[in-house]
N, C-alpha and C positions, 0 to 999 in steps of 0.2 A: 504490500498500500504507497508505503512512504520513497518505492520508489516511485511507483506510477508520480506520486504527485512531484518528487523532483522533474519528472518530463517531464509533466505539461507548465512546471514554473517553469525550465527553461525553453522549451516551445512561446509560448508565451513572450519571455523575454527578448527569443531573438524577432518577434512579431512585431513589437511592440518597438526593437532598436532600430528595423529594414527602413522605418518612413525616416529617421530621421540622417541619415546615411549622408544623403544629400546635402542636409543643413548643416551637418558638422563638416561635410568637406568643403559647403564654403563660406565656413569661418572660417578652418584652419587655413584655405586658399589666400586668403583675406591678409594671414600675416605670417605665410610665405609665398613663392610661387611654386605654382599648378606645372607638375609633369604634361606635357605633351597625354600623356594615358591616365591619369588624374580628369581631363581637360573633357577627353573625348566619353570618359565614364560619365561624369556628370553631362553629357548634356545628351546621352541616351538615354541614361533614367530621365529626362526634360522631356527627348521626347516619346517614349512612352506614357507618361504621366499625362501626354499635355486632349483635351478633348479635339477630336476635331471634325472631320464634313461627316464621318459616319456616328457620331454621339449625336451630330447635331437633328441626322436622318432619325435616329430613337427620339430625342424632345420634342421632334415632329410630330410628333404618334402620342404624346401625351393627350391628359383628357378622360372623359366617362363613355363607353359605350355600352351600346343595347347588343347581347347576345341572339340569337337565332342556332342553337346546337342542335344537329344530324349526327345520331348518332348508329355503327352500323353493329349489333353485338351475333349477327347471323351472317356469311358474307353470301350476296344476292336478296335477303330478306329487304324489305323495307325497313327505311332507319324510324326511328325516334326521334320525335324534336321538342325540345325543351329550351329555355326562354334563360336569361340571365343575365344579369352586370358583370362588366371588368372597369377598374380605375387602375391607368395607366400611371404613373409620374417616375421625374428623371430625380435619381439621389447621388451623392457621393461626386457633388461637385458638377452636375452634368454627366456623369463619365456610364451609367447604369439606369437601365429602364427595368421599372419595378409593377408586374401589373399585378392585382389581386382580384379577380373573380369569384363573382355567389349567383348559387343557377341551381335548378332542383335536374338530377336528374335519373330515374328509373323509381320518381314518385320520391327523393331523399334528396336530404338537401346539400348544396355539394359547393364546396369552397378550393380555392384554385390557389396556389403562388407561385408566378412567374420572377424570374430574372431575365433581362438581355443584354448584352453589350458586347463592344468591339472590344476587342484583342488589336494595341499599335506594332506588339511586338510580333507575333505572326501570321499576323492581317487577315484573320477569324471572325467573324460573329461565332458568339454564342450565347445558348441560350441553355435555364437553367427550369424544372420544374414538379413542383410535391405539391399533394390532395391530399382531404381529406375519405379518398377513395384508397390511398395507401400508404406502406410510412417509406416509398424508396421514395430515390431519387432520379428523374429521369437528366439528362446532363447529353446538349446536344451542341452540334459543329458547325459550322455552311459556311453561304457565301449570302452577299444580298446586290443587287445592283441598285445602281441609283435611280430606283421609282419603290423602291425596297418590295422588292420580287425574290423571295428569300426561298435558297432549299436548304437545309439542315439532312441531319444524322444523326439520330440518338438511340441511347443506350440505354434500358431500363433492366430490371431483374422480374423473366416472369415466375408468376406467381405458382403454375402448375408443373415449368420443370424446373424452374429455380437456376434457372441458366438465364444471362444477356440475356437481350432479346434486341434484333438490329431493328430500330421504326426509323421512317423517311416522313420530314413534315416539312409542308411547302404554303407560303402564304403571298398572295398578290390583290394590289389595291385594284377593283373594278369602277372605283370613285375616288375623287378626291376625302369622303369621310365614311367609305366602304372598305376593307380588310377581308378578304376569304382566308380563311386557314385550313389545313386539310392533314390531316393525321394516316400515315399505311402503314401495313403493319403483316406481317405470314398470316395465313389460313392452315385450317388444319393441318394441310398440305405442304405447305409452304409456301403456298403460293402470293405476292403482296397482293393486298386488296387494301380499298378505302375504309377505315375503320373509324372515324372524326371526320366532321364539317362544321365549322362557327364564323360564321360569318357576325362581323363587328360594325355596328356604324353609329360611328358616335354623333353622341348629343353634340346643339351647338352652344357655346361656352357665354 
């Protein structure tokens, strides 16, 4: 137990120290000349942390949305339709978009929480999602064009097989205030099938 506590304290110390590295380096630089290597390192950190055009596109999506949710529980069958709302907002200095969703699914209250961002270092969009229909976390990465038409590949742990399951996520805007999100996964035979479609309509602000 003491070892676990010590490890937690060590990890916490590292995480707390990391954001201070650049300011401390800058303070030391004011006291003594910086080497070219140090200057390059500081510039790399600054570029990695700076919000850019991709983050602005995420910020443009902030607002309150009405959702129409279509779910395919059996491949080829008619989908069930539910409704809900989603609130999107930017956090961490306009670097990450958070989405909180509330709806009804299968006659039960549904709440979900997602995050989406853009990693300057890998030049990749990323997203996470979890909700009250499970205890796991879906992590996905992908690309978006200038119109925010996106294609992501995500992984979740399948409750039945208890094995990682790969999913395909796509989204595109059909109007300035309307986004269509689709989720595809394997059917019982392993063929890709549409599992979910959510139409987001942004309310007037």
